[in-house]
DSSP file (Angstrom, degrees, kcal/mol; ACC not computed):
  #  RESIDUE AA STRUCTURE BP1 BP2  ACC     N-H-->O    O-->H-N    N-H-->O    O-->H-N    TCO  KAPPA ALPHA  PHI   PSI    X-CA   Y-CA   Z-CA
    1    1 A M              0   0    0      0, 0.0     2,-0.2     0, 0.0     0, 0.0   0.000 360.0 360.0 360.0 137.0   -9.0  -11.3  -33.9
    2    2 A M        -     0   0    0      1,-0.1     2,-0.1     2,-0.0     0, 0.0  -0.573 360.0-119.4 -78.7 144.2   -8.1  -11.8  -30.2
    3    3 A S     >  -     0   0    0     -2,-0.2     4,-2.8     1,-0.1     5,-0.1  -0.334  25.3-112.2 -78.2 161.1   -9.3  -14.9  -28.4
    4    4 A N  H  > S+     0   0    0      1,-0.2     4,-2.4     2,-0.2     5,-0.1   0.820 118.4  57.2 -65.8 -34.0  -11.6  -14.3  -25.4
    5    5 A A  H  > S+     0   0    0      2,-0.2     4,-1.9     1,-0.2    -1,-0.2   0.865 107.8  46.3 -59.6 -42.6   -8.7  -15.7  -23.1
    6    6 A L  H  > S+     0   0    0      2,-0.2     4,-3.7     1,-0.2    -2,-0.2   0.928 111.8  50.4 -70.0 -47.3   -6.4  -13.1  -24.4
    7    7 A K  H  X S+     0   0    0     -4,-2.8     4,-2.3     1,-0.2    -2,-0.2   0.924 111.7  50.7 -54.8 -44.0   -9.0  -10.3  -24.0
    8    8 A L  H  X S+     0   0    0     -4,-2.4     4,-2.4     2,-0.2    -1,-0.2   0.893 110.5  46.2 -55.0 -48.3   -9.6  -11.5  -20.5
    9    9 A E  H  X S+     0   0    0     -4,-1.9     4,-2.6     2,-0.2     5,-0.2   0.907 111.6  52.6 -69.5 -40.2   -5.9  -11.5  -19.6
   10   10 A L  H  X S+     0   0    0     -4,-3.7     4,-2.1     1,-0.2    -2,-0.2   0.942 111.6  47.0 -64.1 -39.4   -5.4   -8.0  -21.1
   11   11 A V  H  X S+     0   0    0     -4,-2.3     4,-2.5     2,-0.2    -2,-0.2   0.874 111.0  50.2 -54.6 -47.6   -8.4   -6.7  -19.0
   12   12 A E  H  X S+     0   0    0     -4,-2.4     4,-2.7     1,-0.2     5,-0.2   0.956 113.2  47.2 -64.2 -46.5   -7.1   -8.3  -15.8
   13   13 A K  H  X S+     0   0    0     -4,-2.6     4,-2.6     1,-0.2    -2,-0.2   0.915 110.4  50.2 -58.8 -41.9   -3.6   -6.7  -16.4
   14   14 A M  H  X S+     0   0    0     -4,-2.1     4,-2.7    -5,-0.2    -1,-0.2   0.883 111.3  51.6 -60.7 -40.5   -5.0   -3.3  -17.2
   15   15 A T  H  X S+     0   0    0     -4,-2.5     4,-2.2     2,-0.2     5,-0.2   0.920 109.5  49.3 -62.6 -43.2   -7.1   -3.6  -13.9
   16   16 A T  H  X S+     0   0    0     -4,-2.7     4,-3.0     2,-0.2    -2,-0.2   0.933 111.6  46.2 -64.5 -47.4   -4.1   -4.5  -12.0
   17   17 A L  H  X S+     0   0    0     -4,-2.6     4,-2.8     2,-0.2    -2,-0.2   0.918 113.2  51.8 -66.3 -40.4   -1.9   -1.6  -13.4
   18   18 A V  H  X S+     0   0    0     -4,-2.7     4,-2.3     2,-0.2    -1,-0.2   0.913 111.5  46.0 -62.3 -40.2   -4.8    1.0  -12.8
   19   19 A A  H  X S+     0   0    0     -4,-2.2     4,-2.5     1,-0.2    -1,-0.2   0.879 113.4  48.3 -69.6 -37.2   -5.2   -0.1   -9.3
   20   20 A A  H  X S+     0   0    0     -4,-3.0     4,-2.2    -5,-0.2    -2,-0.2   0.939 111.9  51.1 -65.4 -37.6   -1.6    0.0   -8.6
   21   21 A G  H  X S+     0   0    0     -4,-2.8     4,-2.3     2,-0.2    -2,-0.2   0.922 113.3  43.2 -63.6 -48.7   -1.5    3.4  -10.3
   22   22 A F  H  X S+     0   0    0     -4,-2.3     4,-3.1     1,-0.2     5,-0.3   0.925 111.9  56.2 -64.1 -43.6   -4.4    4.8   -8.0
   23   23 A G  H  X S+     0   0    0     -4,-2.5     4,-2.3     1,-0.2    -2,-0.2   0.878 107.1  49.7 -65.7 -33.8   -2.8    3.1   -4.9
   24   24 A L  H  X S+     0   0    0     -4,-2.2     4,-2.7     2,-0.2     5,-0.3   0.930 109.9  48.6 -58.6 -49.3    0.4    5.0   -5.6
   25   25 A V  H  X S+     0   0    0     -4,-2.3     4,-2.5    -5,-0.2    -2,-0.2   0.948 113.7  47.6 -59.4 -43.5   -1.4    8.2   -5.8
   26   26 A A  H  X S+     0   0    0     -4,-3.1     4,-2.3     1,-0.2    -1,-0.2   0.888 111.5  51.6 -60.3 -40.4   -3.2    7.5   -2.6
   27   27 A G  H  X S+     0   0    0     -4,-2.3     4,-1.9    -5,-0.3    -1,-0.2   0.858 109.2  48.3 -63.8 -37.6   -0.1    6.5   -1.0
   28   28 A L  H  X S+     0   0    0     -4,-2.7     4,-1.8     2,-0.2     5,-0.2   0.873 111.0  51.8 -71.9 -36.0    1.7    9.7   -2.0
   29   29 A A  H  X S+     0   0    0     -4,-2.5     4,-2.3    -5,-0.3    -2,-0.2   0.942 112.2  45.4 -61.6 -44.4   -1.3   11.8   -0.8
   30   30 A W  H  X S+     0   0    0     -4,-2.3     4,-3.2     1,-0.2     5,-0.3   0.916 109.2  56.6 -67.4 -40.7   -1.2   10.0    2.7
   31   31 A N  H  X S+     0   0    0     -4,-1.9     4,-1.4     1,-0.2    -1,-0.2   0.830 109.4  44.8 -60.3 -36.2    2.5   10.4    2.8
   32   32 A Q  H  X S+     0   0    0     -4,-1.8     4,-2.5     2,-0.2    -1,-0.2   0.898 113.6  50.9 -71.3 -42.2    2.2   14.2    2.4
   33   33 A A  H  X S+     0   0    0     -4,-2.3     4,-2.5    -5,-0.2    -2,-0.2   0.916 112.4  43.3 -61.2 -46.2   -0.5   14.4    4.8
   34   34 A I  H  X S+     0   0    0     -4,-3.2     4,-2.6     1,-0.2    -1,-0.2   0.908 111.8  54.3 -71.9 -36.3    1.3   12.4    7.6
   35   35 A Q  H  X S+     0   0    0     -4,-1.4     4,-2.3    -5,-0.3     5,-0.2   0.924 109.2  49.5 -60.3 -45.4    4.5   14.3    6.9
   36   36 A D  H  X S+     0   0    0     -4,-2.5     4,-2.5     2,-0.2     3,-0.2   0.973 108.3  53.7 -57.8 -53.1    2.5   17.6    7.4
   37   37 A L  H  X S+     0   0    0     -4,-2.5     4,-1.9     1,-0.3    -2,-0.2   0.910 109.4  47.9 -45.6 -53.2    1.1   16.3   10.7
   38   38 A F  H  X S+     0   0    0     -4,-2.6     4,-2.2     1,-0.2    -1,-0.3   0.831 108.1  53.7 -65.3 -30.4    4.5   15.5   12.0
   39   39 A K  H  < S+     0   0    0     -4,-2.3    -1,-0.2    -3,-0.2    -2,-0.2   0.918 112.9  45.8 -68.8 -37.7    5.8   18.9   11.0
   40   40 A L  H  < S+     0   0    0     -4,-2.5    -2,-0.2    -5,-0.2    -1,-0.2   0.835 116.4  42.5 -66.9 -34.3    2.9   20.3   13.0
   41   41 A L  H  < S+     0   0    0     -4,-1.9    -2,-0.2    -5,-0.2    -1,-0.2   0.787 126.3  32.0 -86.8 -29.1    3.3   18.2   16.0
   42   42 A F    ><> +     0   0    0     -4,-2.2     3,-1.1    -5,-0.2     5,-0.6  -0.361  69.4 142.2-123.2  52.6    7.2   18.4   16.1
   43   43 A P  G > 5 +     0   0    0      0, 0.0     3,-0.7     0, 0.0    -1,-0.1   0.781  68.7  57.6 -72.7 -18.0    8.2   21.9   14.8
   44   44 A E  G 3 5S+     0   0    0      1,-0.2    -2,-0.1    -3,-0.1    -5,-0.0   0.601  89.5  71.6 -80.1 -10.1   11.0   22.5   17.2
   45   45 A Q  G X 5S-     0   0    0     -3,-1.1     3,-0.7    -6,-0.1     4,-0.4   0.576 103.4-119.6 -80.2  -8.5   13.0   19.4   16.2
   46   46 A G  T < 5 -     0   0    0     -3,-0.7    -2,-0.1    -4,-0.3    -1,-0.1   0.635  59.3 -77.5  76.5   8.3   14.0   20.9   12.8
   47   47 A G  T 3><S+     0   0    0     -5,-0.6     4,-2.2    -9,-0.1    -1,-0.2   0.071 113.3 101.8  95.3 -22.6   12.3   17.9   11.2
   48   48 A L  H <> S+     0   0    0     -3,-0.7     4,-2.1     2,-0.2     3,-0.2   0.963  86.4  40.9 -61.2 -55.6   15.0   15.2   11.8
   49   49 A I  H  > S+     0   0    0     -4,-0.4     4,-1.8     1,-0.2    -1,-0.2   0.856 114.9  53.6 -58.2 -41.7   13.3   13.6   14.8
   50   50 A A  H  > S+     0   0    0     -8,-0.2     4,-2.6     2,-0.2    -1,-0.2   0.808 106.9  51.1 -58.5 -37.3   10.0   13.8   13.1
   51   51 A K  H  X S+     0   0    0     -4,-2.2     4,-2.9    -3,-0.2    -2,-0.2   0.900 112.2  46.4 -65.9 -43.6   11.3   12.1    9.9
   52   52 A F  H  X S+     0   0    0     -4,-2.1     4,-2.3     2,-0.2    -2,-0.2   0.884 113.1  49.7 -74.5 -34.5   12.7    9.2   12.0
   53   53 A L  H  X S+     0   0    0     -4,-1.8     4,-3.1     2,-0.2     5,-0.2   0.952 112.6  47.7 -66.5 -48.1    9.5    8.9   14.0
   54   54 A Y  H  X S+     0   0    0     -4,-2.6     4,-2.5     2,-0.2    -2,-0.2   0.907 109.6  53.4 -64.1 -36.3    7.5    8.9   10.7
   55   55 A A  H  X S+     0   0    0     -4,-2.9     4,-2.7     2,-0.2    -1,-0.2   0.930 110.5  46.3 -51.4 -50.5    9.8    6.3    9.2
   56   56 A I  H  X S+     0   0    0     -4,-2.3     4,-2.3    -5,-0.2    -2,-0.2   0.928 112.2  50.7 -63.1 -45.2    9.3    4.0   12.0
   57   57 A L  H  X S+     0   0    0     -4,-3.1     4,-2.5     1,-0.2    -2,-0.2   0.930 112.4  46.9 -55.5 -49.6    5.5    4.5   12.1
   58   58 A I  H  X S+     0   0    0     -4,-2.5     4,-2.6    -5,-0.2    -1,-0.2   0.912 110.5  51.2 -57.5 -46.3    5.2    3.8    8.6
   59   59 A T  H  X S+     0   0    0     -4,-2.7     4,-2.2     1,-0.2    -1,-0.2   0.862 110.7  48.6 -63.4 -34.9    7.4    0.8    8.7
   60   60 A V  H  X S+     0   0    0     -4,-2.3     4,-2.9     2,-0.2    -1,-0.2   0.963 113.3  49.1 -66.8 -46.4    5.3   -0.7   11.7
   61   61 A I  H  X S+     0   0    0     -4,-2.5     4,-2.9     1,-0.2     5,-0.3   0.941 112.0  47.3 -57.0 -52.5    2.1    0.0    9.7
   62   62 A V  H  X S+     0   0    0     -4,-2.6     4,-2.2     1,-0.2     5,-0.2   0.881 113.9  47.5 -54.7 -44.8    3.4   -1.7    6.5
   63   63 A V  H  X S+     0   0    0     -4,-2.2     4,-2.2     2,-0.2    -1,-0.2   0.929 113.4  48.0 -68.3 -42.2    4.7   -4.7    8.4
   64   64 A L  H  X S+     0   0    0     -4,-2.9     4,-2.4     2,-0.2    -2,-0.2   0.945 116.4  42.2 -61.4 -48.5    1.4   -5.1   10.3
   65   65 A V  H  X S+     0   0    0     -4,-2.9     4,-2.6     1,-0.2     5,-0.3   0.918 115.3  49.6 -64.5 -46.0   -0.8   -4.7    7.1
   66   66 A T  H  X S+     0   0    0     -4,-2.2     4,-2.1    -5,-0.3    -1,-0.2   0.885 111.5  49.2 -55.7 -45.3    1.4   -6.9    5.0
   67   67 A T  H  X S+     0   0    0     -4,-2.2     4,-2.3    -5,-0.2    -2,-0.2   0.945 112.9  47.4 -58.7 -51.1    1.4   -9.6    7.7
   68   68 A K  H  X S+     0   0    0     -4,-2.4     4,-2.6     1,-0.2    -2,-0.2   0.870 112.4  48.3 -63.3 -41.7   -2.4   -9.5    8.0
   69   69 A L  H  X S+     0   0    0     -4,-2.6     4,-2.2     2,-0.2    -1,-0.2   0.857 111.1  51.8 -74.5 -30.2   -3.0   -9.7    4.2
   70   70 A S  H  X S+     0   0    0     -4,-2.1     4,-2.6    -5,-0.3    -2,-0.2   0.945 110.7  47.3 -69.1 -41.8   -0.6  -12.6    3.9
   71   71 A R  H  X S+     0   0    0     -4,-2.3     4,-2.1     1,-0.2    -2,-0.2   0.933 111.7  50.1 -55.5 -50.0   -2.4  -14.4    6.6
   72   72 A M  H  X S+     0   0    0     -4,-2.6     4,-2.5     1,-0.2    -1,-0.2   0.889 110.5  51.1 -59.4 -40.7   -5.7  -13.7    5.1
   73   73 A S  H  X S+     0   0    0     -4,-2.2     4,-2.8     1,-0.2    -1,-0.2   0.933 109.5  50.0 -66.9 -44.3   -4.3  -15.0    1.6
   74   74 A N  H  X S+     0   0    0     -4,-2.6     4,-1.9     1,-0.2    -1,-0.2   0.850 109.2  51.0 -65.1 -33.4   -3.1  -18.2    3.2
   75   75 A V  H  X S+     0   0    0     -4,-2.1     4,-2.2     2,-0.2     5,-0.2   0.937 111.4  47.8 -53.1 -57.0   -6.4  -18.8    4.8
   76   76 A L  H  X S+     0   0    0     -4,-2.5     4,-2.3     1,-0.2    -2,-0.2   0.902 110.3  51.0 -60.4 -40.6   -8.2  -18.3    1.6
   77   77 A K  H  X S+     0   0    0     -4,-2.8     4,-1.4     1,-0.2    -1,-0.2   0.917 111.8  49.4 -67.6 -38.0   -5.7  -20.6   -0.3
   78   78 A E  H  X S+     0   0    0     -4,-1.9     4,-0.7    -5,-0.2    -1,-0.2   0.886 110.2  50.6 -62.3 -36.5   -6.3  -23.4    2.4
   79   79 A K  H >< S+     0   0    0     -4,-2.2     3,-0.5     1,-0.2    -1,-0.2   0.892 112.4  46.0 -71.2 -35.1  -10.1  -23.0    2.1
   80   80 A L  H 3< S+     0   0    0     -4,-2.3    -1,-0.2    -5,-0.2    -2,-0.2   0.795 111.0  53.1 -77.8 -19.6   -9.9  -23.4   -1.8
   81   81 A N  H 3<        0   0    0     -4,-1.4    -1,-0.2    -5,-0.2    -2,-0.2   0.613 360.0 360.0 -91.2 -10.7   -7.6  -26.4   -1.5
   82   82 A T    <<        0   0    0     -4,-0.7    -1,-0.2    -3,-0.5    -2,-0.2   0.390 360.0 360.0 -94.8 360.0  -10.0  -28.3    0.9
């Protein structure tokens, strides 16, 4: 029989994996939508310029979001430690 601590850890890990899976699906959906938007906005470039602009835009967004989340995490850790 599994202990309650083991059951809790199993549920936590499964929740993390399911959330990551859904996050991947959502990310892929947004990826396709944004790519299609760039194809619509820049049809005459043959896609190369649009791909670079897309890559730059996504990189900037990822850096901003991860920086903000990291700061929020640090603030919460400080509050918990005081």
